[in-house]
Each structure stands twice: as C-alpha cells, then as structure tokens.
N, C-alpha and C positions, 0 to 999 in steps of 0.2 A: 302782794299779786298784780300785775303791772293787766293793764284789758283796757282793747281797744278794739269801741264800738263804731259799725262800718254794715249803716243802712244800705241794702241792697233789694234793688229792681223795681219794679211799677211801686209795687205796694208799698216797700218802705222797710223789708223784713228788717231785722235786727243780727246781725251776725258778730260775734262777739270771737277776738283770739285774747286769750290768757297768757302767763309764761310770767314764770319769775325772774327779775329780773337777775343780769351776770349770767340766765341758765338760756341756751340757749333754744329747749327743749318748748313746745308751744302745743295748746288744744286751741281747737277749733268749735265753738257752738250755733248750730245751725246756719248753714252756707246758702242762703237757699236762692242768690243768683249769682250770675260776676263771679265764679268760680278763677278768671281768671287774674281777677282784680283782687282780688283774696292773695293767690299767689304771690303778683308783685309786690305788696309787702311784706309778710314773709321773706322771699329774697332781700329786698328793699331793708328789714331789720334783721336780717342773715338770722331769721330766725329756722326752727325745723320741725314741721308738724309733727305728732305723736300720733290724733287721735281727732274723728272729726264726729263731737256728742251733739244728739239728737234732744230736743226736747220732744218734741214729736214730727208725725211724718207728713202731715198739708206739704203739696207742693215746694207751697210758696217759703219752706224750710228746707228745702233739699234741691234746689236747682244746682246750685254751684256746687253739687260732687263730680261732677264725672268731670268739670275744669279743674279741679284739684285734685282732681285719680290721676290727668294727665304728668301731671308733675310727681306726685309721688305714686303711683298705682300701689302701693300697697299699706296706703293708709290704712285704719281700721276704720269703721265707722259703728257705734252705740247705738242703740236704738233699745225701748222697748216691745219686748216680742208681741205683743197687742194693739202698737203701732208698724210694725212691718208688714201685715200681711194688709194693715188695714187701708194703708198707702192705695194702694190695689183699685179702694172703690173712692178715695178723694181724687186720682189719679183719672178715672172713667168719669166722674162727677165732675169734672173745669174739662173733660175732651183734650187730655193732652197726652203723648201720645209718649211720655217721660215714661221712664220705668219706674215699676214700685220699688222700695227699699228691700224689700225681701228680695230681688234679683242680683241685690249688689255682693257681690264677692267679700269677704272679710268682713261678714258682717258678723255683731257681736249682741247678742243680748244683753242689757241690764234690768235688775227688776231694784223692790221697794230694797234700802240697805251697801248697797253693793258699793263699791269703794271705786274708781278708776283713778291712777296717776300718773302724773304727767307730768315726769321729772319732781320740783320736792311737792310740790302741788297735789293734793288732794282733794275731792270733789266724792260729795256722795248722795244716793241716789235715793227721793223721794218720789214716790207714786204717788201722782197728782190729777187723776183721771177729771171728766168733764170738760173739756173740748174736745177729746179725741180720747179713746176708751185705756191707751198708753201712754197721753201725754206725763210726764216727769218734771220734776223739779231737782236743778244742779244745786245743792250746797255745798260752798268753798269757804273759809275763814275772812267769814263777815262779806260774803254773796251770795246771791240766791239769783239763779240764770231759770227764771222761771216762763220762759216760754211765754205761749199766750194763756197761760192761767191766771198769770195778774198784769194787769195793769196800770200802769199811774193811773188813775181812777178810777180802773173801773176793770171790767174781766176780758177774758174770750168768749167766742160766742161759742152759743151751743146749741144753738138748733139744725148744724149743719148732722147729715148721718152720723152715729155713733156717739156724737156730743148728751150731757145727761146737765140740767142745773144742779139737779139734786145732788150729784158725785163733784159739784164743778163747787159748792158750798161747803161739802166735808172737806175738798183740798185748801180749801181758803180756812176752814178754821184749823185744817193744820198746823195751815203756815202761819197764821197768824198765833198761835200755841208756841213758836219758838222763843227759845228766850233767849232776850235782846235783841240786840235792832243787827241788820243786812242792809245792805248796797240790795238794792234789784234790777234786774240787770231782764229788761220785760224781752216780747217776743218783737215790741212793735213801739212807737212813740218814744217818750222820753224815761230816761232812768228815773229812778226814785231809792223809797226807802222802807223798811219793814215800819218801823214807825210812821214816819206820813201817811202811810197806809189803812195805819191802824186806825189813823187820826181823823181820815177823811175817804175813804175808801167808804160809798153809800155799802157796795157786797161787802166787804169784808167785814164792816161793822156789824151789818146784820146776819151776817157768821157767826161772828163773835158772840153775839144774843140769840142764836136760833140754839 
C-alpha cells in the first residue's frame, strides 16, 4: 500500500491518500481542509478516488469534503453513525456554518468489524471511542489510521463534548492488544509505529497496565 500524508488547514490535520501501486483506485482518510489541493494531487498522480473515510467528524477532519465533491459529486463518505450526528454539536461549538456530516449526500455508516474495499485494499473498522463517541481506527495491512485516538507520544482530547477519558483508555487497550506491529497514521503530527507507542507513549502504557 502506498500512502501520501498531506497536513491540511490551520491545525495541520493529516489527510491520507492510499492506493496500491499500479492501480488508480484510491481512498482518502480525513480530508480536513483544502479539498482542491487534495484533488490536484489525485489528478497529478492519475488516481481515481473511491471513498472518503472519516475517523471522526470534528470540523478539522471534514472541511475538505466539499472541494472533493465538486470534482467527484458521487464520492461516498463513510462515518460511524454516532459521529454523523455528533458533528452538528461540534460545528455549533466552534461557531462554524459548515454543514454536519449527517447532511451529506451518499453518506454510508460503518461500525465495528465492517470492511471497506478500495481496489485491492481492504480496511477493517475498529470502534475506538473516547475522543468522540463515534471515533474509529481503520486497520489495513500493517497500517492503522488512528485519527485523534492515538498520536505519536500522546492521545486525543477527551474534554470536548462527547469525549470520555475512560472510553479512550479502553480504546487504547484495544489497539495495544493487536498482534504484531503497525505503522500508526494519526490525525495530527508525525507518524509512528504501534511498537514505539507501546514502549514510549505514557497513555498507551497506562492503558496496557490498567
């Protein structure tokens, strides 16, 4: 799997484009802003987007969707149902007039154990609530798209509406228990590996010991 990371917007949210070399079909994870920039990258690489996959619906992970939809109007958006409506609250919280995820056309819900196929690539949905009620981690072959659940050396906030420290710690235990090592592709900052976080991430260590 090839992965392109694109930090977007004022907060530098990591948007990921993934595809299999030799196959133009690709997926987009968390287009947080600048959809036109993402679209330009896709066109430059000759890639054809099949789906937008959301790890959660905070505004800084969804603002690029309209720009992509201008180019590909029928592009499906996947989101956990608990976050499709939750985004209305966060949009209001930050004073944005941006529409909530639940209002998007061609919205598809995914839950624990669901699989999304993008060309030859399959991602499995792991429910990892805590940052938001509907936060998910997308698990592929050797890669985890963790959104704002797990960062390099840290975790996502739990003090916003819908957040839960107890839930995120349970989610971290779930990730730590996955067999083997994975590249961790988080919603912000640098990439890491699950083994690195098992060794050096205070919160993940605490979750493993809890």
